[in-house]
KERO-862447 format. One line per 3 residues: number of its first residue (from 1); their letters; for each residue x, y, z of C-alpha. Coordinates in pm, whole numbers, plus 50000, padded with zeros to 5 digits. Example, Ala and Ser with C-alpha at 12.3 -4.5 7.8 and 13.67 -1.06 7.14 Angstrom:
1> as> 51230:49550:50780 | 51367:49894:50714
END
This chain:
1> mgs> 27887:94322:32901 | 27491:94426:32814 | 27353:94216:32485
4> elm> 27002:94335:32388 | 26960:94623:32169 | 26773:94933:32258
7> kky> 26693:94773:32623 | 26555:95041:32840 | 26617:95129:33174
10> dvg> 26571:95340:33440 | 26843:95505:33539 | 27137:95498:33326
13> iig> 27487:95652:33463 | 27819:95755:33269 | 28117:95677:33488
16> agp> 28225:95411:33721 | 28432:95650:33974 | 28297:95703:34328
19> agl> 28044:95938:34222 | 27902:95677:33974 | 27887:95407:34188
22> aaa> 27739:95575:34472 | 27474:95679:34309 | 27443:95318:34106
25> fal> 27432:95102:34437 | 27151:95322:34622 | 26943:95294:34312
28> qaq> 26972:94980:34250 | 26862:94940:34635 | 26549:95161:34545
31> gkq> 26485:94839:34303 | 26549:95076:33980 | 26647:94912:33660
34> vvm> 26990:95060:33678 | 27260:95051:33336 | 27613:95177:33413
37> ies> 27881:95253:33138 | 28262:95298:33172 | 28534:95368:32929
40> ylw> 28861:95346:33132 | 28914:95145:33484 | 28635:95093:33735
43> ggt> 28646:95245:34057 | 28736:95600:33876 | 29045:95798:33952
46> cpn> 29098:95793:34320 | 29139:95456:34413 | 29329:95326:34028
49> ygc> 29543:95632:34001 | 29482:95880:34239 | 29411:95939:34573
52> dpk> 29468:95594:34671 | 29803:95528:34552 | 29915:95858:34623
55> kvl> 29857:95772:34990 | 30051:95454:34960 | 30338:95632:34853
58> laa> 30307:95916:35102 | 30335:95624:35402 | 30667:95616:35290
61> vea> 30746:95974:35321 | 30554:96018:35651 | 30797:95706:35769
64> key> 31078:95868:35666 | 30969:96241:35769 | 30878:96095:36134
67> aql> 31220:96012:36177 | 31383:96259:36076 | 31163:96473:36292
70> lqg> 31321:96287:36633 | 31684:96291:36512 | 31840:96412:36846
73> kgv> 31512:96312:37074 | 31594:95956:37071 | 31621:95810:36682
76> qgv> 31918:95783:36515 | 31950:95731:36132 | 31687:95852:35846
79> pti> 31530:95588:35627 | 31548:95578:35261 | 31272:95486:35010
82> nwp> 31305:95199:34790 | 31108:95325:34490 | 31087:94980:34271
85> elm> 30957:94777:34663 | 30739:95102:34714 | 30573:95082:34389
88> tsk> 30514:94720:34421 | 30354:94749:34750 | 30142:95019:34579
91> ktf> 30053:94774:34284 | 29853:94551:34557 | 29682:94826:34616
94> tdp> 29535:94909:34246 | 29564:94590:34070 | 29216:94447:34180
97> vsr> 29056:94760:34166 | 28882:94772:33885 | 28796:94416:33861
100> gtf> 28711:94385:34159 | 28443:94692:34095 | 28324:94542:33810
103> gsv> 28267:94257:34006 | 28081:94430:34309 | 27873:94608:34057
106> taa> 27773:94301:33814 | 27698:94085:34175 | 27473:94397:34282
109> git> 27238:94315:33913 | 27378:94668:33743 | 27424:94591:33398
112> tyq> 27759:94736:33263 | 27892:94858:32950 | 28263:94900:32876
115> gka> 28286:95176:32613 | 28248:95533:32548 | 27912:95647:32585
118> rfq> 27804:95894:32300 | 27430:96068:32391 | 27207:96060:32075
121> sat> 26897:96264:32222 | 26824:96287:32616 | 26746:95930:32669
124> evl> 26966:95741:32461 | 27369:95684:32411 | 27512:95502:32182
127> van> 27803:95257:32312 | 28006:95094:32014 | 27742:94974:31798
130> eri> 27438:94945:32090 | 27133:95205:32149 | 27115:95209:32532
133> tad> 26793:95421:32639 | 26739:95539:33003 | 26442:95743:33154
136> nwi> 26733:95961:33371 | 27067:95987:33341 | 27345:96047:33553
139> iat> 27675:96173:33397 | 27953:96082:33620 | 28309:96085:33406
142> gar> 28490:96292:33605 | 28780:96489:33517 | 29123:96427:33358
145> pat> 29457:96591:33440 | 29538:96911:33145 | 29810:96879:32921
148> ltv> 30052:97107:32786 | 29926:97323:32510 | 30285:97435:32420
151> pgg> 30523:97321:32097 | 30631:96995:32292 | 30413:96917:32491
154> ela> 30381:96626:32432 | 30655:96538:32633 | 30522:96585:32952
157> kts> 30382:96310:33150 | 30064:96364:33392 | 29974:96235:33750
160> edf> 29900:95939:33674 | 30230:95840:33470 | 30435:95959:33790
163> lgm> 30196:95698:34031 | 30263:95424:33782 | 30630:95509:33684
166> ekl> 30842:95190:33787 | 31226:95399:33840 | 31215:95729:34009
169> pas> 31406:95984:33761 | 31685:96174:33878 | 31539:96538:33847
172> itf> 31150:96609:33810 | 30995:96953:33717 | 30617:96994:33803
175> vga> 30428:97235:33591 | 30171:97411:33782 | 30178:97456:34202
178> gyv> 29831:97349:34263 | 29749:97050:34523 | 29870:96771:34293
181> ale> 30187:96938:34190 | 30277:97012:34535 | 30145:96625:34708
184> lav> 30418:96448:34413 | 30683:96669:34462 | 30691:96590:34800
187> ian> 30721:96229:34771 | 30934:96250:34466 | 31180:96461:34722
190> aag> 31130:96270:34970 | 31250:95991:34739 | 31549:96129:34622
193> snv> 31490:96340:34308 | 31588:96670:34261 | 31230:96839:34216
196> qil> 31175:97196:34119 | 30808:97354:34092 | 30729:97610:33785
199> thg> 30384:97846:33817 | 30298:98100:33586 | 30102:98292:33903
202> eti> 30246:98455:34241 | 29989:98302:34449 | 29994:97902:34547
205> lpa> 29665:97716:34666 | 29434:98033:34665 | 29187:97845:34827
208> fdq> 29399:97801:35165 | 29484:98039:35426 | 29791:98215:35293
211> elv> 29967:98266:35611 | 29957:97909:35653 | 30072:97917:35252
214> adf> 30360:98069:35346 | 30463:97845:35605 | 30377:97550:35429
217> veq> 30565:97656:35091 | 30920:97730:35361 | 30875:97407:35517
220> ltq> 30904:97233:35146 | 31199:97505:35026 | 31376:97363:35329
223> rgi> 31340:97030:35203 | 31531:97130:34856 | 31223:97173:34649
226> kiv> 31272:97430:34410 | 30978:97667:34412 | 30984:97907:34062
229> knv> 30682:98174:34044 | 30573:98343:33750 | 30744:98207:33472
232> avt> 30497:98050:33212 | 30632:97764:33020 | 30652:97812:32610
235> ala> 30779:97485:32479 | 30922:97155:32590 | 31241:97015:32366
238> qqe> 31403:96662:32475 | 31796:96668:32469 | 31953:96344:32500
241> nti> 31901:96226:32864 | 31709:96535:33001 | 31412:96806:32865
244> eit> 31461:97154:32833 | 31232:97363:32933 | 31131:97758:32815
247> tat> 31019:97997:32951 | 31039:98370:32875 | 31307:98438:33121
250> eny> 31496:98172:33173 | 31536:97791:33033 | 31578:97460:33305
253> rse> 31649:97100:33257 | 31475:96777:33421 | 31494:96417:33318
256> mvi> 31080:96449:33359 | 30859:96691:33329 | 30462:96664:33493
259> aat> 30206:96855:33371 | 30004:96935:33672 | 29799:97292:33601
262> grp> 29429:97179:33605 | 29164:96858:33601 | 28914:96972:33301
265> ani> 28617:96781:33287 | 28599:96452:33085 | 28267:96570:32838
268> ddl> 28464:96570:32502 | 28327:96251:32393 | 27984:96283:32519
271> nld> 27792:96428:32205 | 27667:96696:32429 | 27559:96920:32182
274> ald> 27273:96686:32103 | 27125:96796:32432 | 26991:97085:32601
277> vew> 27310:97140:32797 | 27565:97396:32904 | 27905:97327:32972
280> srh> 28246:97465:33008 | 28614:97349:33018 | 28538:97387:33397
283> gik> 28230:97127:33380 | 27827:97058:33293 | 27642:97353:33478
286> vdq> 27373:97224:33723 | 27107:97379:33936 | 27082:97300:34299
289> qlr> 26937:96970:34224 | 27211:96851:34012 | 27010:96875:33702
292> tga> 27163:96976:33331 | 26960:97189:33149 | 26792:96847:33048
295> qni> 26602:96789:33328 | 26659:96415:33350 | 27018:96451:33307
298> fai> 27209:96538:33604 | 27586:96571:33628 | 27770:96467:33980
301> gdv> 28160:96477:34055 | 28435:96599:33891 | 28226:96640:33603
304> adt> 28012:96861:33740 | 28065:97229:33739 | 27974:97314:34092
307> avp> 28109:97562:34369 | 28234:97310:34638 | 28589:97118:34591
310> klt> 28616:96843:34366 | 28676:96554:34604 | 28600:96165:34668
313> pvg> 28377:96156:34890 | 28204:96514:34791 | 28122:96322:34423
316> sfe> 28026:96014:34641 | 27778:96260:34857 | 27628:96399:34525
319> gry> 27567:96035:34375 | 27358:95927:34710 | 27191:96248:34632
322> vaa> 27076:96249:34342 | 26953:95876:34366 | 26726:96048:34667
325> vla> 26631:96321:34410 | 26524:96015:34196 | 26275:95910:34462
328> gnq> 26124:96215:34524 | 26328:96412:34713 | 26275:96790:34642
331> epi> 26487:96931:34822 | 26808:97125:34699 | 27169:96976:34771
334> qyt> 27317:97101:35093 | 27661:97035:35179 | 27777:97037:35516
337> aip> 28143:97201:35591 | 28428:96987:35367 | 28734:96932:35477
340> tvv> 29028:96971:35181 | 29375:96865:35299 | 29724:96896:35125
343> yga> 29894:96601:35170 | 30247:96751:35170 | 30490:96718:35444
346> pkl> 30429:96924:35682 | 30010:96889:35575 | 29787:97189:35536
349> aqa> 29401:97156:35571 | 29109:97326:35567 | 28729:97354:35637
352> gav> 28488:97633:35648 | 28493:97987:35652 | 28838:98099:35779
355> ata> 28852:98414:35637 | 28850:98623:36009 | 29033:98372:36269
358> ttf> 29282:98363:36549 | 29591:98153:36512 | 29699:97944:36739
361> dvt> 30089:97817:36709 | 30083:97509:36861 | 30444:97389:36768
364> gwf> 30537:97370:37137 | 30212:97202:37248 | 30301:96857:37361
367> tyr> 30076:96703:37079 | 30334:96834:36838 | 30619:96882:37029
370> rig> 30660:96521:37109 | 30715:96444:36742 | 30973:96709:36711
373> env> 30729:96922:36460 | 30952:97214:36303 | 30625:97420:36299
376> akv> 30274:97356:36364 | 29938:97609:36345 | 29618:97602:36425
379> kia> 29351:97874:36307 | 29006:97919:36434 | 28718:98144:36323
382> tne> 28371:98150:36587 | 28069:98313:36484 | 27946:98571:36713
385> vgq> 27786:98351:36958 | 28106:98154:36963 | 28018:97863:36715
388> lig> 28301:97706:36543 | 28294:97797:36180 | 28597:97759:36009
391> asv> 28984:97610:36075 | 29292:97575:35881 | 29572:97345:35978
394> lat> 29921:97332:35927 | 30093:97014:36071 | 30257:96661:35997
397> ead> 29887:96530:36111 | 29646:96814:36009 | 29431:96531:35797
400> qli> 29350:96408:36127 | 29281:96683:36335 | 29077:96913:36062
403> nyl> 28828:96584:36041 | 28770:96682:36451 | 28704:97013:36349
406> tna> 28498:96968:36054 | 28262:96752:36250 | 28253:97059:36525
409> inq> 28201:97309:36284 | 27901:97130:36138 | 27779:97057:36504
412> kwt> 27779:97418:36557 | 28024:97359:36880 | 28124:97607:37114
415> lad> 28364:97590:37418 | 28063:97421:37630 | 28012:97150:37380
418> aqa> 28451:97086:37347 | 28431:97066:37765 | 28123:96847:37738
421> nim> 28331:96525:37576 | 28568:96337:37729 | 28828:96257:37491
424> ayp> 29161:96042:37543 | 29463:96220:37638 | 29691:96345:37528
427> tma> 29602:96367:37180 | 29478:96583:36908 | 29107:96556:37042
430> sdl> 29188:96634:37396 | 29349:96966:37275 | 29016:97120:37126
433> qyf> 28865:97263:37411 | 29203:97459:37421 | 29092:97653:37013
436> f> 28795:97839:37157
END
């Protein structure tokens, strides 16, 4: 904890998640005096109560999924998921994160403060009773799960609650059908809960290829996940051991309700009214150098209102970029193709431009048939000179294949490039040449 009143730093960073940490370590390496302020858990959402613990839980789902796919093909019996044991395993990953991250930050010589930062001016923030000044500030406060603003909305839990629950409810309703709801629904369903998803719209995952989304939703339905479209939740009410969910057309009941209707930016406590900064529910407005309206204040990661996906590696990329700007780089930020994955069963992944693409049904290809895939598809988009510009994948191991394809997109591969690389065989990588 810092102790000097009105101590001045070169750069102040608000938020110690992946975006803020990437900036902090890069700036410290430049020799700058850096101060970092965190109001909750050091390390941020992803390693504490987001993507990392989700993937720990998903490991059990994947083990069960592989066994199910290979029934009648030499594997007998499908394992069950022991939720308490799974959560104990998860804690071995998450429990050390905040303390370990804090230790790494302090060991690097970065000054730390625990508490909420409120801007007093473009160069000064107040944390508790201490005033901290810096020539430049980086806002990296991330986003949080939206709550339900209906009567009884406080009864709904969030993704953080789900990833920390000691006991699996017999039934769970997810309100919302974004990637968070779909991923957690797959986990809960595989672990033995009766799962339903209520969404107010007709289109699910609008940013993804809708042909593959339809196949994805069909696979979830076959696994017993009920998806109800075009319903708006108007109230929640506790009824003994269940929660009654009221909509305009029908009422539903469930032991637990998870609100998964979006992730608004964490800006409420920053006192942005004191600054020349524009913001909305989607985050803080920034320019092509991630500067806000106040030229010495940047916003990165989930709190920034940018057009790119809100993902951990994107935030880290932006953190390193801003550090380079503060070292003299004047180039606008340039994003490479960014892979986005919905970790379901199967997984859905996408990168680049896929508006016009060729569909490959690879269900019968050796790579996918050997593990008993029910459906596996790859969609490939190339430009007029045959360079790969986009890809979508639906498969159990789509998260692996999309990384190969993203690398190929960024390197502007053609068929000749794919054939010029010798890959281990037979693997997803050795299949790449057949997509051109």
